[in-house]
ModelCIF file with pLDDT and N, C-alpha, C, O atoms, coordinates in Angstrom:
data_MODEL
#
_entry.id   MODEL 
#
_entity.id                         1 
_entity.type                       polymer 
_entity.pdbx_number_of_molecules   1 
#
_entity_poly.entity_id                      1 
_entity_poly.type                           'polypeptide(L)' 
_entity_poly.nstd_linkage                   no 
_entity_poly.nstd_monomer                   no 
_entity_poly.pdbx_seq_one_letter_code       MAYEPQTVGRCPNCGEAITRDYLLIEYESDGRPARFAECPDCRDVVHPSGE 
_entity_poly.pdbx_seq_one_letter_code_can   MAYEPQTVGRCPNCGEAITRDYLLIEYESDGRPARFAECPDCRDVVHPSGE 
_entity_poly.pdbx_strand_id                 A 
#
loop_
_entity_poly_seq.entity_id 
_entity_poly_seq.num 
_entity_poly_seq.mon_id 
_entity_poly_seq.hetero 
1 1  MET n 
1 2  ALA n 
1 3  TYR n 
1 4  GLU n 
1 5  PRO n 
1 6  GLN n 
1 7  THR n 
1 8  VAL n 
1 9  GLY n 
1 10 ARG n 
1 11 CYS n 
1 12 PRO n 
1 13 ASN n 
1 14 CYS n 
1 15 GLY n 
1 16 GLU n 
1 17 ALA n 
1 18 ILE n 
1 19 THR n 
1 20 ARG n 
1 21 ASP n 
1 22 TYR n 
1 23 LEU n 
1 24 LEU n 
1 25 ILE n 
1 26 GLU n 
1 27 TYR n 
1 28 GLU n 
1 29 SER n 
1 30 ASP n 
1 31 GLY n 
1 32 ARG n 
1 33 PRO n 
1 34 ALA n 
1 35 ARG n 
1 36 PHE n 
1 37 ALA n 
1 38 GLU n 
1 39 CYS n 
1 40 PRO n 
1 41 ASP n 
1 42 CYS n 
1 43 ARG n 
1 44 ASP n 
1 45 VAL n 
1 46 VAL n 
1 47 HIS n 
1 48 PRO n 
1 49 SER n 
1 50 GLY n 
1 51 GLU n 
#
_struct_asym.id          A 
_struct_asym.entity_id   1 
#
loop_
_ma_qa_metric.id 
_ma_qa_metric.mode 
_ma_qa_metric.name 
_ma_qa_metric.software_group_id 
_ma_qa_metric.type 
1 global pLDDT . pLDDT 
2 local  pLDDT . pLDDT 
#
_ma_qa_metric_global.metric_id      1 
_ma_qa_metric_global.metric_value   90.98 
_ma_qa_metric_global.model_id       1 
_ma_qa_metric_global.ordinal_id     1 
#
loop_
_ma_qa_metric_local.label_asym_id 
_ma_qa_metric_local.label_comp_id 
_ma_qa_metric_local.label_seq_id 
_ma_qa_metric_local.metric_id 
_ma_qa_metric_local.metric_value 
_ma_qa_metric_local.model_id 
_ma_qa_metric_local.ordinal_id 
A MET 1  2 59.00 1 1  
A ALA 2  2 68.00 1 2  
A TYR 3  2 71.00 1 3  
A GLU 4  2 71.00 1 4  
A PRO 5  2 79.00 1 5  
A GLN 6  2 91.00 1 6  
A THR 7  2 93.00 1 7  
A VAL 8  2 93.00 1 8  
A GLY 9  2 95.00 1 9  
A ARG 10 2 96.00 1 10 
A CYS 11 2 97.00 1 11 
A PRO 12 2 96.00 1 12 
A ASN 13 2 95.00 1 13 
A CYS 14 2 96.00 1 14 
A GLY 15 2 96.00 1 15 
A GLU 16 2 96.00 1 16 
A ALA 17 2 96.00 1 17 
A ILE 18 2 96.00 1 18 
A THR 19 2 95.00 1 19 
A ARG 20 2 94.00 1 20 
A ASP 21 2 95.00 1 21 
A TYR 22 2 97.00 1 22 
A LEU 23 2 96.00 1 23 
A LEU 24 2 97.00 1 24 
A ILE 25 2 96.00 1 25 
A GLU 26 2 94.00 1 26 
A TYR 27 2 94.00 1 27 
A GLU 28 2 93.00 1 28 
A SER 29 2 87.00 1 29 
A ASP 30 2 92.00 1 30 
A GLY 31 2 92.00 1 31 
A ARG 32 2 90.00 1 32 
A PRO 33 2 88.00 1 33 
A ALA 34 2 92.00 1 34 
A ARG 35 2 94.00 1 35 
A PHE 36 2 96.00 1 36 
A ALA 37 2 97.00 1 37 
A GLU 38 2 98.00 1 38 
A CYS 39 2 97.00 1 39 
A PRO 40 2 96.00 1 40 
A ASP 41 2 96.00 1 41 
A CYS 42 2 96.00 1 42 
A ARG 43 2 96.00 1 43 
A ASP 44 2 96.00 1 44 
A VAL 45 2 97.00 1 45 
A VAL 46 2 97.00 1 46 
A HIS 47 2 95.00 1 47 
A PRO 48 2 94.00 1 48 
A SER 49 2 88.00 1 49 
A GLY 50 2 75.00 1 50 
A GLU 51 2 56.00 1 51 
#
loop_
_atom_site.group_PDB 
_atom_site.id 
_atom_site.type_symbol 
_atom_site.label_atom_id 
_atom_site.label_alt_id 
_atom_site.label_comp_id 
_atom_site.label_asym_id 
_atom_site.label_entity_id 
_atom_site.label_seq_id 
_atom_site.pdbx_PDB_ins_code 
_atom_site.Cartn_x 
_atom_site.Cartn_y 
_atom_site.Cartn_z 
_atom_site.occupancy 
_atom_site.B_iso_or_equiv 
_atom_site.pdbx_formal_charge 
_atom_site.auth_seq_id 
_atom_site.auth_comp_id 
_atom_site.auth_asym_id 
_atom_site.auth_atom_id 
_atom_site.pdbx_PDB_model_num 
ATOM 1   N N  . MET A 1 1  ? 14.665  -15.374 6.765   1.00 59.00 ? 1  MET A N  1 
ATOM 2   C CA . MET A 1 1  ? 13.886  -14.322 6.471   1.00 59.00 ? 1  MET A CA 1 
ATOM 3   C C  . MET A 1 1  ? 12.533  -14.824 6.016   1.00 59.00 ? 1  MET A C  1 
ATOM 4   O O  . MET A 1 1  ? 12.431  -15.722 5.180   1.00 59.00 ? 1  MET A O  1 
ATOM 5   N N  . ALA A 1 2  ? 11.441  -14.199 6.611   1.00 68.00 ? 2  ALA A N  1 
ATOM 6   C CA . ALA A 1 2  ? 10.137  -14.749 6.231   1.00 68.00 ? 2  ALA A CA 1 
ATOM 7   C C  . ALA A 1 2  ? 9.575   -14.268 4.827   1.00 68.00 ? 2  ALA A C  1 
ATOM 8   O O  . ALA A 1 2  ? 9.937   -13.188 4.360   1.00 68.00 ? 2  ALA A O  1 
ATOM 9   N N  . TYR A 1 3  ? 8.804   -14.986 4.258   1.00 71.00 ? 3  TYR A N  1 
ATOM 10  C CA . TYR A 1 3  ? 8.308   -14.630 2.954   1.00 71.00 ? 3  TYR A CA 1 
ATOM 11  C C  . TYR A 1 3  ? 7.035   -13.642 3.067   1.00 71.00 ? 3  TYR A C  1 
ATOM 12  O O  . TYR A 1 3  ? 6.042   -14.101 3.631   1.00 71.00 ? 3  TYR A O  1 
ATOM 13  N N  . GLU A 1 4  ? 6.994   -12.432 2.616   1.00 71.00 ? 4  GLU A N  1 
ATOM 14  C CA . GLU A 1 4  ? 5.990   -11.585 2.634   1.00 71.00 ? 4  GLU A CA 1 
ATOM 15  C C  . GLU A 1 4  ? 5.406   -11.383 1.256   1.00 71.00 ? 4  GLU A C  1 
ATOM 16  O O  . GLU A 1 4  ? 6.092   -10.753 0.452   1.00 71.00 ? 4  GLU A O  1 
ATOM 17  N N  . PRO A 1 5  ? 4.191   -11.853 0.872   1.00 79.00 ? 5  PRO A N  1 
ATOM 18  C CA . PRO A 1 5  ? 3.661   -11.719 -0.442  1.00 79.00 ? 5  PRO A CA 1 
ATOM 19  C C  . PRO A 1 5  ? 3.266   -10.241 -0.680  1.00 79.00 ? 5  PRO A C  1 
ATOM 20  O O  . PRO A 1 5  ? 2.836   -9.523  0.223   1.00 79.00 ? 5  PRO A O  1 
ATOM 21  N N  . GLN A 1 6  ? 3.444   -9.833  -1.968  1.00 91.00 ? 6  GLN A N  1 
ATOM 22  C CA . GLN A 1 6  ? 3.231   -8.508  -2.351  1.00 91.00 ? 6  GLN A CA 1 
ATOM 23  C C  . GLN A 1 6  ? 1.775   -8.136  -2.574  1.00 91.00 ? 6  GLN A C  1 
ATOM 24  O O  . GLN A 1 6  ? 1.118   -8.650  -3.479  1.00 91.00 ? 6  GLN A O  1 
ATOM 25  N N  . THR A 1 7  ? 1.270   -7.207  -1.708  1.00 93.00 ? 7  THR A N  1 
ATOM 26  C CA . THR A 1 7  ? -0.222  -6.801  -1.955  1.00 93.00 ? 7  THR A CA 1 
ATOM 27  C C  . THR A 1 7  ? -0.423  -6.133  -3.218  1.00 93.00 ? 7  THR A C  1 
ATOM 28  O O  . THR A 1 7  ? 0.431   -5.349  -3.632  1.00 93.00 ? 7  THR A O  1 
ATOM 29  N N  . VAL A 1 8  ? -1.484  -6.376  -3.869  1.00 93.00 ? 8  VAL A N  1 
ATOM 30  C CA . VAL A 1 8  ? -1.762  -5.657  -5.185  1.00 93.00 ? 8  VAL A CA 1 
ATOM 31  C C  . VAL A 1 8  ? -2.973  -4.708  -4.925  1.00 93.00 ? 8  VAL A C  1 
ATOM 32  O O  . VAL A 1 8  ? -3.333  -3.941  -5.818  1.00 93.00 ? 8  VAL A O  1 
ATOM 33  N N  . GLY A 1 9  ? -3.606  -4.747  -3.722  1.00 95.00 ? 9  GLY A N  1 
ATOM 34  C CA . GLY A 1 9  ? -4.603  -3.828  -3.522  1.00 95.00 ? 9  GLY A CA 1 
ATOM 35  C C  . GLY A 1 9  ? -5.699  -4.365  -2.526  1.00 95.00 ? 9  GLY A C  1 
ATOM 36  O O  . GLY A 1 9  ? -5.479  -5.455  -1.996  1.00 95.00 ? 9  GLY A O  1 
ATOM 37  N N  . ARG A 1 10 ? -6.860  -3.691  -2.228  1.00 96.00 ? 10 ARG A N  1 
ATOM 38  C CA . ARG A 1 10 ? -7.774  -4.356  -1.299  1.00 96.00 ? 10 ARG A CA 1 
ATOM 39  C C  . ARG A 1 10 ? -9.119  -4.577  -2.096  1.00 96.00 ? 10 ARG A C  1 
ATOM 40  O O  . ARG A 1 10 ? -9.358  -3.970  -3.139  1.00 96.00 ? 10 ARG A O  1 
ATOM 41  N N  . CYS A 1 11 ? -9.927  -5.439  -1.559  1.00 97.00 ? 11 CYS A N  1 
ATOM 42  C CA . CYS A 1 11 ? -11.131 -5.806  -2.136  1.00 97.00 ? 11 CYS A CA 1 
ATOM 43  C C  . CYS A 1 11 ? -12.111 -4.671  -2.016  1.00 97.00 ? 11 CYS A C  1 
ATOM 44  O O  . CYS A 1 11 ? -12.265 -4.156  -0.908  1.00 97.00 ? 11 CYS A O  1 
ATOM 45  N N  . PRO A 1 12 ? -12.779 -4.240  -3.044  1.00 96.00 ? 12 PRO A N  1 
ATOM 46  C CA . PRO A 1 12 ? -13.729 -3.031  -2.978  1.00 96.00 ? 12 PRO A CA 1 
ATOM 47  C C  . PRO A 1 12 ? -14.985 -3.385  -2.208  1.00 96.00 ? 12 PRO A C  1 
ATOM 48  O O  . PRO A 1 12 ? -15.732 -2.500  -1.789  1.00 96.00 ? 12 PRO A O  1 
ATOM 49  N N  . ASN A 1 13 ? -15.235 -4.755  -2.008  1.00 95.00 ? 13 ASN A N  1 
ATOM 50  C CA . ASN A 1 13 ? -16.406 -5.233  -1.429  1.00 95.00 ? 13 ASN A CA 1 
ATOM 51  C C  . ASN A 1 13 ? -16.199 -5.348  0.085   1.00 95.00 ? 13 ASN A C  1 
ATOM 52  O O  . ASN A 1 13 ? -16.984 -4.791  0.852   1.00 95.00 ? 13 ASN A O  1 
ATOM 53  N N  . CYS A 1 14 ? -15.190 -6.036  0.512   1.00 96.00 ? 14 CYS A N  1 
ATOM 54  C CA . CYS A 1 14 ? -15.004 -6.211  1.915   1.00 96.00 ? 14 CYS A CA 1 
ATOM 55  C C  . CYS A 1 14 ? -13.735 -5.677  2.517   1.00 96.00 ? 14 CYS A C  1 
ATOM 56  O O  . CYS A 1 14 ? -13.605 -5.851  3.728   1.00 96.00 ? 14 CYS A O  1 
ATOM 57  N N  . GLY A 1 15 ? -12.792 -5.063  1.877   1.00 96.00 ? 15 GLY A N  1 
ATOM 58  C CA . GLY A 1 15 ? -11.671 -4.389  2.218   1.00 96.00 ? 15 GLY A CA 1 
ATOM 59  C C  . GLY A 1 15 ? -10.384 -5.281  2.661   1.00 96.00 ? 15 GLY A C  1 
ATOM 60  O O  . GLY A 1 15 ? -9.383  -4.831  3.219   1.00 96.00 ? 15 GLY A O  1 
ATOM 61  N N  . GLU A 1 16 ? -10.595 -6.532  2.325   1.00 96.00 ? 16 GLU A N  1 
ATOM 62  C CA . GLU A 1 16 ? -9.402  -7.439  2.628   1.00 96.00 ? 16 GLU A CA 1 
ATOM 63  C C  . GLU A 1 16 ? -8.272  -7.214  1.790   1.00 96.00 ? 16 GLU A C  1 
ATOM 64  O O  . GLU A 1 16 ? -8.461  -6.811  0.642   1.00 96.00 ? 16 GLU A O  1 
ATOM 65  N N  . ALA A 1 17 ? -7.085  -7.431  2.232   1.00 96.00 ? 17 ALA A N  1 
ATOM 66  C CA . ALA A 1 17 ? -5.898  -7.175  1.361   1.00 96.00 ? 17 ALA A CA 1 
ATOM 67  C C  . ALA A 1 17 ? -5.827  -8.243  0.413   1.00 96.00 ? 17 ALA A C  1 
ATOM 68  O O  . ALA A 1 17 ? -6.117  -9.377  0.794   1.00 96.00 ? 17 ALA A O  1 
ATOM 69  N N  . ILE A 1 18 ? -5.457  -8.021  -0.856  1.00 96.00 ? 18 ILE A N  1 
ATOM 70  C CA . ILE A 1 18 ? -5.295  -9.114  -1.945  1.00 96.00 ? 18 ILE A CA 1 
ATOM 71  C C  . ILE A 1 18 ? -3.842  -9.110  -2.353  1.00 96.00 ? 18 ILE A C  1 
ATOM 72  O O  . ILE A 1 18 ? -3.280  -8.111  -2.800  1.00 96.00 ? 18 ILE A O  1 
ATOM 73  N N  . THR A 1 19 ? -3.201  -10.414 -2.154  1.00 95.00 ? 19 THR A N  1 
ATOM 74  C CA . THR A 1 19 ? -1.821  -10.453 -2.492  1.00 95.00 ? 19 THR A CA 1 
ATOM 75  C C  . THR A 1 19 ? -1.703  -11.000 -4.045  1.00 95.00 ? 19 THR A C  1 
ATOM 76  O O  . THR A 1 19 ? -2.706  -11.335 -4.675  1.00 95.00 ? 19 THR A O  1 
ATOM 77  N N  . ARG A 1 20 ? -0.506  -11.049 -4.539  1.00 94.00 ? 20 ARG A N  1 
ATOM 78  C CA . ARG A 1 20 ? -0.213  -11.546 -5.833  1.00 94.00 ? 20 ARG A CA 1 
ATOM 79  C C  . ARG A 1 20 ? -0.770  -13.034 -6.170  1.00 94.00 ? 20 ARG A C  1 
ATOM 80  O O  . ARG A 1 20 ? -1.133  -13.461 -7.266  1.00 94.00 ? 20 ARG A O  1 
ATOM 81  N N  . ASP A 1 21 ? -0.735  -13.691 -4.939  1.00 95.00 ? 21 ASP A N  1 
ATOM 82  C CA . ASP A 1 21 ? -1.130  -15.242 -5.023  1.00 95.00 ? 21 ASP A CA 1 
ATOM 83  C C  . ASP A 1 21 ? -2.484  -15.278 -5.604  1.00 95.00 ? 21 ASP A C  1 
ATOM 84  O O  . ASP A 1 21 ? -2.815  -16.282 -6.236  1.00 95.00 ? 21 ASP A O  1 
ATOM 85  N N  . TYR A 1 22 ? -3.391  -14.193 -5.445  1.00 97.00 ? 22 TYR A N  1 
ATOM 86  C CA . TYR A 1 22 ? -4.780  -14.361 -5.929  1.00 97.00 ? 22 TYR A CA 1 
ATOM 87  C C  . TYR A 1 22 ? -5.053  -13.503 -7.273  1.00 97.00 ? 22 TYR A C  1 
ATOM 88  O O  . TYR A 1 22 ? -6.179  -13.291 -7.725  1.00 97.00 ? 22 TYR A O  1 
ATOM 89  N N  . LEU A 1 23 ? -3.973  -13.095 -7.776  1.00 96.00 ? 23 LEU A N  1 
ATOM 90  C CA . LEU A 1 23 ? -4.098  -12.333 -9.106  1.00 96.00 ? 23 LEU A CA 1 
ATOM 91  C C  . LEU A 1 23 ? -4.513  -13.306 -10.166 1.00 96.00 ? 23 LEU A C  1 
ATOM 92  O O  . LEU A 1 23 ? -3.888  -14.361 -10.272 1.00 96.00 ? 23 LEU A O  1 
ATOM 93  N N  . LEU A 1 24 ? -5.554  -13.026 -10.985 1.00 97.00 ? 24 LEU A N  1 
ATOM 94  C CA . LEU A 1 24 ? -5.994  -13.778 -12.029 1.00 97.00 ? 24 LEU A CA 1 
ATOM 95  C C  . LEU A 1 24 ? -5.429  -13.305 -13.447 1.00 97.00 ? 24 LEU A C  1 
ATOM 96  O O  . LEU A 1 24 ? -5.004  -14.107 -14.279 1.00 97.00 ? 24 LEU A O  1 
ATOM 97  N N  . ILE A 1 25 ? -5.466  -11.916 -13.641 1.00 96.00 ? 25 ILE A N  1 
ATOM 98  C CA . ILE A 1 25 ? -4.960  -11.498 -14.882 1.00 96.00 ? 25 ILE A CA 1 
ATOM 99  C C  . ILE A 1 25 ? -4.561  -9.878  -14.720 1.00 96.00 ? 25 ILE A C  1 
ATOM 100 O O  . ILE A 1 25 ? -5.154  -9.073  -14.002 1.00 96.00 ? 25 ILE A O  1 
ATOM 101 N N  . GLU A 1 26 ? -3.506  -9.633  -15.497 1.00 94.00 ? 26 GLU A N  1 
ATOM 102 C CA . GLU A 1 26 ? -3.161  -8.188  -15.505 1.00 94.00 ? 26 GLU A CA 1 
ATOM 103 C C  . GLU A 1 26 ? -3.233  -7.819  -16.997 1.00 94.00 ? 26 GLU A C  1 
ATOM 104 O O  . GLU A 1 26 ? -2.917  -8.629  -17.868 1.00 94.00 ? 26 GLU A O  1 
ATOM 105 N N  . TYR A 1 27 ? -3.664  -6.559  -17.268 1.00 94.00 ? 27 TYR A N  1 
ATOM 106 C CA . TYR A 1 27 ? -3.748  -6.094  -18.618 1.00 94.00 ? 27 TYR A CA 1 
ATOM 107 C C  . TYR A 1 27 ? -3.739  -4.583  -18.611 1.00 94.00 ? 27 TYR A C  1 
ATOM 108 O O  . TYR A 1 27 ? -3.772  -3.982  -17.537 1.00 94.00 ? 27 TYR A O  1 
ATOM 109 N N  . GLU A 1 28 ? -3.695  -3.957  -19.746 1.00 93.00 ? 28 GLU A N  1 
ATOM 110 C CA . GLU A 1 28 ? -3.754  -2.497  -19.955 1.00 93.00 ? 28 GLU A CA 1 
ATOM 111 C C  . GLU A 1 28 ? -5.206  -2.028  -20.456 1.00 93.00 ? 28 GLU A C  1 
ATOM 112 O O  . GLU A 1 28 ? -5.798  -2.497  -21.428 1.00 93.00 ? 28 GLU A O  1 
ATOM 113 N N  . SER A 1 29 ? -5.628  -1.091  -19.673 1.00 87.00 ? 29 SER A N  1 
ATOM 114 C CA . SER A 1 29 ? -6.915  -0.397  -20.136 1.00 87.00 ? 29 SER A CA 1 
ATOM 115 C C  . SER A 1 29 ? -6.659  1.084   -20.407 1.00 87.00 ? 29 SER A C  1 
ATOM 116 O O  . SER A 1 29 ? -6.164  1.775   -19.517 1.00 87.00 ? 29 SER A O  1 
ATOM 117 N N  . ASP A 1 30 ? -6.967  1.591   -21.574 1.00 92.00 ? 30 ASP A N  1 
ATOM 118 C CA . ASP A 1 30 ? -6.590  3.089   -21.936 1.00 92.00 ? 30 ASP A CA 1 
ATOM 119 C C  . ASP A 1 30 ? -5.195  3.460   -21.465 1.00 92.00 ? 30 ASP A C  1 
ATOM 120 O O  . ASP A 1 30 ? -4.982  4.532   -20.899 1.00 92.00 ? 30 ASP A O  1 
ATOM 121 N N  . GLY A 1 31 ? -4.249  2.564   -21.704 1.00 92.00 ? 31 GLY A N  1 
ATOM 122 C CA . GLY A 1 31 ? -2.897  2.837   -21.362 1.00 92.00 ? 31 GLY A CA 1 
ATOM 123 C C  . GLY A 1 31 ? -2.488  2.826   -20.016 1.00 92.00 ? 31 GLY A C  1 
ATOM 124 O O  . GLY A 1 31 ? -1.380  3.237   -19.672 1.00 92.00 ? 31 GLY A O  1 
ATOM 125 N N  . ARG A 1 32 ? -3.419  2.327   -19.151 1.00 90.00 ? 32 ARG A N  1 
ATOM 126 C CA . ARG A 1 32 ? -3.008  2.090   -17.711 1.00 90.00 ? 32 ARG A CA 1 
ATOM 127 C C  . ARG A 1 32 ? -3.194  0.808   -17.326 1.00 90.00 ? 32 ARG A C  1 
ATOM 128 O O  . ARG A 1 32 ? -4.019  0.113   -17.919 1.00 90.00 ? 32 ARG A O  1 
ATOM 129 N N  . PRO A 1 33 ? -2.441  0.310   -16.261 1.00 88.00 ? 33 PRO A N  1 
ATOM 130 C CA . PRO A 1 33 ? -2.400  -1.157  -15.892 1.00 88.00 ? 33 PRO A CA 1 
ATOM 131 C C  . PRO A 1 33 ? -3.759  -1.394  -15.063 1.00 88.00 ? 33 PRO A C  1 
ATOM 132 O O  . PRO A 1 33 ? -4.267  -0.578  -14.295 1.00 88.00 ? 33 PRO A O  1 
ATOM 133 N N  . ALA A 1 34 ? -4.214  -2.598  -15.356 1.00 92.00 ? 34 ALA A N  1 
ATOM 134 C CA . ALA A 1 34 ? -5.540  -2.891  -14.640 1.00 92.00 ? 34 ALA A CA 1 
ATOM 135 C C  . ALA A 1 34 ? -5.285  -4.485  -14.329 1.00 92.00 ? 34 ALA A C  1 
ATOM 136 O O  . ALA A 1 34 ? -4.397  -5.145  -14.870 1.00 92.00 ? 34 ALA A O  1 
ATOM 137 N N  . ARG A 1 35 ? -6.204  -4.977  -13.381 1.00 94.00 ? 35 ARG A N  1 
ATOM 138 C CA . ARG A 1 35 ? -6.062  -6.345  -12.925 1.00 94.00 ? 35 ARG A CA 1 
ATOM 139 C C  . ARG A 1 35 ? -7.393  -6.808  -12.399 1.00 94.00 ? 35 ARG A C  1 
ATOM 140 O O  . ARG A 1 35 ? -8.247  -6.049  -11.940 1.00 94.00 ? 35 ARG A O  1 
ATOM 141 N N  . PHE A 1 36 ? -7.512  -8.262  -12.513 1.00 96.00 ? 36 PHE A N  1 
ATOM 142 C CA . PHE A 1 36 ? -8.511  -8.891  -11.857 1.00 96.00 ? 36 PHE A CA 1 
ATOM 143 C C  . PHE A 1 36 ? -7.934  -9.872  -10.903 1.00 96.00 ? 36 PHE A C  1 
ATOM 144 O O  . PHE A 1 36 ? -6.902  -10.482 -11.183 1.00 96.00 ? 36 PHE A O  1 
ATOM 145 N N  . ALA A 1 37 ? -8.636  -10.061 -9.668  1.00 97.00 ? 37 ALA A N  1 
ATOM 146 C CA . ALA A 1 37 ? -8.015  -10.947 -8.764  1.00 97.00 ? 37 ALA A CA 1 
ATOM 147 C C  . ALA A 1 37 ? -9.256  -11.590 -7.948  1.00 97.00 ? 37 ALA A C  1 
ATOM 148 O O  . ALA A 1 37 ? -10.382 -11.103 -8.050  1.00 97.00 ? 37 ALA A O  1 
ATOM 149 N N  . GLU A 1 38 ? -9.007  -12.612 -7.204  1.00 98.00 ? 38 GLU A N  1 
ATOM 150 C CA . GLU A 1 38 ? -9.984  -13.249 -6.453  1.00 98.00 ? 38 GLU A CA 1 
ATOM 151 C C  . GLU A 1 38 ? -9.805  -12.866 -5.022  1.00 98.00 ? 38 GLU A C  1 
ATOM 152 O O  . GLU A 1 38 ? -8.718  -13.087 -4.488  1.00 98.00 ? 38 GLU A O  1 
ATOM 153 N N  . CYS A 1 39 ? -10.723 -12.342 -4.394  1.00 97.00 ? 39 CYS A N  1 
ATOM 154 C CA . CYS A 1 39 ? -10.706 -11.934 -2.868  1.00 97.00 ? 39 CYS A CA 1 
ATOM 155 C C  . CYS A 1 39 ? -10.546 -13.164 -1.994  1.00 97.00 ? 39 CYS A C  1 
ATOM 156 O O  . CYS A 1 39 ? -11.422 -14.029 -2.019  1.00 97.00 ? 39 CYS A O  1 
ATOM 157 N N  . PRO A 1 40 ? -9.409  -13.297 -1.176  1.00 96.00 ? 40 PRO A N  1 
ATOM 158 C CA . PRO A 1 40 ? -9.315  -14.434 -0.385  1.00 96.00 ? 40 PRO A CA 1 
ATOM 159 C C  . PRO A 1 40 ? -10.396 -14.576 0.779   1.00 96.00 ? 40 PRO A C  1 
ATOM 160 O O  . PRO A 1 40 ? -10.585 -15.649 1.352   1.00 96.00 ? 40 PRO A O  1 
ATOM 161 N N  . ASP A 1 41 ? -11.022 -13.518 1.052   1.00 96.00 ? 41 ASP A N  1 
ATOM 162 C CA . ASP A 1 41 ? -12.039 -13.508 2.029   1.00 96.00 ? 41 ASP A CA 1 
ATOM 163 C C  . ASP A 1 41 ? -13.522 -13.787 1.580   1.00 96.00 ? 41 ASP A C  1 
ATOM 164 O O  . ASP A 1 41 ? -14.202 -14.699 2.050   1.00 96.00 ? 41 ASP A O  1 
ATOM 165 N N  . CYS A 1 42 ? -13.925 -12.942 0.664   1.00 96.00 ? 42 CYS A N  1 
ATOM 166 C CA . CYS A 1 42 ? -15.322 -12.971 0.138   1.00 96.00 ? 42 CYS A CA 1 
ATOM 167 C C  . CYS A 1 42 ? -15.411 -13.862 -1.193  1.00 96.00 ? 42 CYS A C  1 
ATOM 168 O O  . CYS A 1 42 ? -16.520 -14.111 -1.664  1.00 96.00 ? 42 CYS A O  1 
ATOM 169 N N  . ARG A 1 43 ? -14.178 -14.366 -1.829  1.00 96.00 ? 43 ARG A N  1 
ATOM 170 C CA . ARG A 1 43 ? -14.055 -15.060 -2.857  1.00 96.00 ? 43 ARG A CA 1 
ATOM 171 C C  . ARG A 1 43 ? -14.726 -14.526 -4.230  1.00 96.00 ? 43 ARG A C  1 
ATOM 172 O O  . ARG A 1 43 ? -14.925 -15.239 -5.213  1.00 96.00 ? 43 ARG A O  1 
ATOM 173 N N  . ASP A 1 44 ? -15.047 -13.119 -4.130  1.00 96.00 ? 44 ASP A N  1 
ATOM 174 C CA . ASP A 1 44 ? -15.450 -12.501 -5.372  1.00 96.00 ? 44 ASP A CA 1 
ATOM 175 C C  . ASP A 1 44 ? -14.310 -12.205 -6.307  1.00 96.00 ? 44 ASP A C  1 
ATOM 176 O O  . ASP A 1 44 ? -13.186 -12.035 -5.835  1.00 96.00 ? 44 ASP A O  1 
ATOM 177 N N  . VAL A 1 45 ? -14.533 -12.128 -7.663  1.00 97.00 ? 45 VAL A N  1 
ATOM 178 C CA . VAL A 1 45 ? -13.562 -11.672 -8.538  1.00 97.00 ? 45 VAL A CA 1 
ATOM 179 C C  . VAL A 1 45 ? -13.798 -10.143 -8.674  1.00 97.00 ? 45 VAL A C  1 
ATOM 180 O O  . VAL A 1 45 ? -14.890 -9.643  -8.946  1.00 97.00 ? 45 VAL A O  1 
ATOM 181 N N  . VAL A 1 46 ? -12.637 -9.454  -8.449  1.00 97.00 ? 46 VAL A N  1 
ATOM 182 C CA . VAL A 1 46 ? -12.713 -8.019  -8.285  1.00 97.00 ? 46 VAL A CA 1 
ATOM 183 C C  . VAL A 1 46 ? -11.564 -7.232  -8.905  1.00 97.00 ? 46 VAL A C  1 
ATOM 184 O O  . VAL A 1 46 ? -10.521 -7.824  -9.180  1.00 97.00 ? 46 VAL A O  1 
ATOM 185 N N  . HIS A 1 47 ? -11.699 -5.947  -9.135  1.00 95.00 ? 47 HIS A N  1 
ATOM 186 C CA . HIS A 1 47 ? -10.607 -5.045  -9.565  1.00 95.00 ? 47 HIS A CA 1 
ATOM 187 C C  . HIS A 1 47 ? -10.020 -4.502  -8.095  1.00 95.00 ? 47 HIS A C  1 
ATOM 188 O O  . HIS A 1 47 ? -10.594 -3.635  -7.435  1.00 95.00 ? 47 HIS A O  1 
ATOM 189 N N  . PRO A 1 48 ? -8.888  -5.102  -7.732  1.00 94.00 ? 48 PRO A N  1 
ATOM 190 C CA . PRO A 1 48 ? -8.365  -4.525  -6.354  1.00 94.00 ? 48 PRO A CA 1 
ATOM 191 C C  . PRO A 1 48 ? -8.187  -3.064  -6.443  1.00 94.00 ? 48 PRO A C  1 
ATOM 192 O O  . PRO A 1 48 ? -7.687  -2.586  -7.462  1.00 94.00 ? 48 PRO A O  1 
ATOM 193 N N  . SER A 1 49 ? -8.568  -2.290  -5.428  1.00 88.00 ? 49 SER A N  1 
ATOM 194 C CA . SER A 1 49 ? -8.319  -1.048  -5.351  1.00 88.00 ? 49 SER A CA 1 
ATOM 195 C C  . SER A 1 49 ? -6.905  -0.746  -4.904  1.00 88.00 ? 49 SER A C  1 
ATOM 196 O O  . SER A 1 49 ? -6.360  -1.589  -4.193  1.00 88.00 ? 49 SER A O  1 
ATOM 197 N N  . GLY A 1 50 ? -6.237  0.364   -5.235  1.00 75.00 ? 50 GLY A N  1 
ATOM 198 C CA . GLY A 1 50 ? -4.866  0.653   -4.908  1.00 75.00 ? 50 GLY A CA 1 
ATOM 199 C C  . GLY A 1 50 ? -4.690  0.782   -3.441  1.00 75.00 ? 50 GLY A C  1 
ATOM 200 O O  . GLY A 1 50 ? -5.632  0.990   -2.676  1.00 75.00 ? 50 GLY A O  1 
ATOM 201 N N  . GLU A 1 51 ? -3.434  0.650   -3.068  1.00 56.00 ? 51 GLU A N  1 
ATOM 202 C CA . GLU A 1 51 ? -3.118  0.697   -1.655  1.00 56.00 ? 51 GLU A CA 1 
ATOM 203 C C  . GLU A 1 51 ? -2.836  2.227   -1.272  1.00 56.00 ? 51 GLU A C  1 
ATOM 204 O O  . GLU A 1 51 ? -2.543  2.530   -0.115  1.00 56.00 ? 51 GLU A O  1 
#
């Protein structure tokens, strides 16, 4: 069985899918989950948009 990394969202700058491998931090903001990740394509640190 092949390994499929879980996608946490898309880069708001370039639209590339961001997997958990690129997740930098997860936290809560106003009671809701939030996260920062590095985009594997443009290398920016972003808030991935939901899928």
